[in-house]
C-alpha angles and dihedrals in degrees: 000000000000128000116253127218128211125223120293100250127191117230115238100237137058142200096224113157090358109170120238109271092024130122127219134183116234089192145274126286112211111200094187126204096324109043119197122244094247140014126202119207120200120195129185123196140171131185116238092221137358108321123234134172111036095349092215145114114211121212119211138176128210124194138223131186095194106025092247107064113056130185090253143347113279096208099052097019126188097218092208089067094050127082109237109220102172154330132240114204114218111195100160143358098250098107147350113276121213137191137170132213138185106235107191089083089061087063097046096273099307132083124237117228092261132022128186118205112219128186129202119202110219099157096108096247137058118278120252119281094250144020100044097128145131141218138181141208127194127220128203116198116236 
């Protein structure tokens, strides 16, 4: 039996013009009553000017069992309470850089009912004014 993929779905938020050191929510993924086995998150980022410092954008997930109470605040996040799912290296401003990660492993192999994707800009400059977005796609094992 083959695995089946859900629809590629854009997240509702963005990190456009996010200041260095700042956090932004890309949106919440609601898995509903029958969560998939896996979920792939795809994030795109671009520095607004020549990066310095760590030249990176960190991608985190935070979980919720009820859709109200999350593992941490996304706006003033305590990084120790977030699940780090990946890093995008930003070495210049020439183009948007993208990467994708499977996130169920960040939660021990299963997915909570709701997951919020949070980004932290650590590239030393603000992100570009557009195109700093995310999307997801679920996978059910066959």
